[in-house]
N, C-alpha and C positions, 0 to 999 in steps of 0.2 A: 917607340910609339905604340907598337902592338902590345908590349908588356904593360904600359900604362892603361891601355884600353881594357886589357884582361883584368887588371887589378880593380879598375872602376866597375867592371861588370860583376866581379865577385863580391865587391862591397855592396852593390845594389841588391844582389841576390840575398846576401846575409841580412840586409835591412828588411827585405820583404819577408824572409823566413821569421825574423824576430817579430815583425808586425803581425804575421799570421799566428804565431805562437801566443802573443799577447791577447789577440782577439779570441782565440780558442779558449784560453784560460778564463777570460772575462765571461764568455758565453757559458762555460762550464760552471763557474761560480753562480751566475744568475740562474742557470738551470737547476743547480743543486738547491738553491734557496727556494725556487718555485716548487720543486718536488717536496721539500721539507714542509712548506706551507700547506701544500695539498694534502700531505699525509696527516698533519696535525688537524686540518679541517675535517678530513674523513673520520679521524678518531673522535673529534668533538661531536660530529653528527651521529656517530654510532652510540656514543654515551647518551646524547640527548634522546635519541629514539628509544633506547633501552630503558632509560629512567622514566620516560613518558609512558611506556608500556608497563611499568612496574616490574621490569626484569632486573636482576642483579647484574652489575658490571664489575668484574674482578680483574684487577691488574695482575701482571705476572708476579710470581713470588720474588723474583730478583728485584723488580722495581719496588715492590712493597718493602723488601728488606732495606734497599737503598734509601727509600723515603723515611723509614722509621729510624735508621741510623742517623740521618741528618736531623730529624726532629729531636732525637735524644741529645745530639751534640749542641744544637741551638738552645734546647731547654737548659742544659747544664750551664752554658755560658750566661744565659739570661738570668738564671737563678742566682748566680754569683753576683750579678749586677743588682738584683732586687733584694739580696740578703741584707743590705745596709738598712738599719732602722730608719723610719720616718723621722725627720728632724722638725723641731719647733720652728715657727708657730704652727701647730697642728691644724688650726682652722684654715690655713692656706694650702693644706696638703691633701684635701679630700680627693682631688683628681688623681693624685699619685696612688693613693690607696685603691681607688676604683680601677685604675689601670693594672695594678698588680693582681687584684682579685679576678679581673677579667681573664688575665693570662693563666692564673691558677685554674679557673673553671675550664678553660680550653684544654689544659693538660689533663685534667680529670676526665674529660670526655674522651681524649685520646687513649688514656689508660683503659677505659672500659671497652673501647673498640679494638685496641691492639694489645692483647695481653703479653705478647713476647717482649722481653726486656723491660717490663713495666717498672721494675725496681728502680731504674735510673730516673724515670719520670717521677716516681714517688719521692725520690730523694730531692728532686728539684722543687716539687710542691711543698714538702715539709720545710725546706730551707726558707722559702719565701714566706710561708705562713708563720713560722717562728719569728721572723723579722717583723712581721706586721702585728702579731698577737703573742708577745712573749709570755703572757700569763697562761697560755695553754700548755706550757711545759709540764705542769703537774699531771696531765693526763698520761703522758709518756715522754720520757727523756729523748727517745730516738724518733718517734713518729706520732706526735700529739694529734695531728689532724686525722690520721687513719684510726687512732684509738677512739677519737670523738665520734667519727662517722659510724664506727662499729657499734657504738652505744645506742644509736638511734634505732627505734623499732619501725620498720617499713610500714607506711600507711597510717601511723599513729598521729593523733592530734591532741592538743591540750592548751590550756590557758595559763600563762605565767603572770603572777601579780607580785611585784616587788614591794616588800613591806619592811619596816624597821627604821630605827633612828628617832622616831617621835610618836607621840600619842595620836597626832592627826593622821599619820600614815596608817595606823591600825584602824582608826575609825573609817577612813576612806576605803580601806580594803574590805571592811565589814559591809559598808554600803554597796560596794561593787559586787561582792559575793551574793548578797541578798537580791540585788537587781538581776543578776545573771540567772540565779536558780529559781526565784519566786516569780519575778515579773516576766522575764523572757523565757523561762522554761529551758534554759541551756543545761545540757547534761554532760558536756565535755569535762574531763578531769581538770582540776585546778591545782596548781603548785605555787606555794608561797615561797618566794626567794628572799633570803636574808643573809647578812654577813656576820656570822658568829653569834655566840650567846649574848654578847654585849649589845648586839643590834636588835635581837628579838629573844626575850626571855621565855622560859617554859610557861610561866604564868600568862604571858601574852599569847602564846600558842593556844592555850586552853580557852582563852577568851574568844579567839577567832573561831575555834571549833564549836563553840556554843552559840554562834550566831545563827539566826534562822536561815535554813537552806544550805548550811555548811556541810554538804555531803561530798564524798570523793575529793577531799581536800588533803593535800600532803604538804610537807615542808622540805625545803632544800637549802642547805647551808653551802653557799658558793665557795666559802673558804676551804671546804673539803675537797674541792676539785681544782680551783684556780690558784696560781702562784700570786699571793697578795703583795709580794715585794714590788710589783709594778703597778697593780691596780690601787693599792692603798685603801681597800674597802673598809678595813677595820678602823681606819683613821678618818672615816667620813667620806670616802670616795663614792659610796652609794651604789649598791648592786642594781638599783633601778636604771642606772645610766648605761652600763656596759655589759654585764655578765649574764643576766637571766636568759636571753635568747640562745646562748650557747649551752646552757647547763642541762635542760631537760632531756629525757631520753626519747621524746616524741620527735617524729620526723618533721612535723609542722607545729610551730608554737605561735600562739596569738599573744602578743605582748602589750 
């Protein structure tokens, strides 16, 4: 009987010890969570105060390195997903184009802010851009967007007028040039975009240059820059629809 009582007592003690251990672990977990929340809250407050005061807030180099490595990995994976060309019907895919361009813009911003290992982000950007705009390959087989951006003159502005394909297009361009120069007094440089000699002949160019107010007017053959195998500009694709905004060397183009 004493043996049974002793066993029962030991069992009760074991149960109490187990219960105390469980309660202690639960309290420890809750305490750790509360401490973590408190620490994150303090960090957020410090960041807010410093930014409000205009002071820089720099994370540790280890965290910055970890964050950048994860950004690069995610960019590489997402670029592989976005490298697939947009499929027809194109009129239903504008949202997809906008989504990809938004991501490219974010990557370009990160490249400017974090120069370390930027080559990987550049690769992701170029892969997506070539998938969206394959006609840019003529700029550079490896990095067409980077080559295009380097061709822009910072702070420059100009007007692009697509001309070609018909007599009416030349007449409309003449009226527009006269209105800009004579009526409005605009002095911005003007560039006439056309798709090959068959689109705008040398004789037509001279006619445009003889128009009243045709000063600081140059001509740009988009076929000298873009891959026409996709645009089909020479077959009537029309440079006025797609290419002129990409072609000029100005940082800002009015089209």
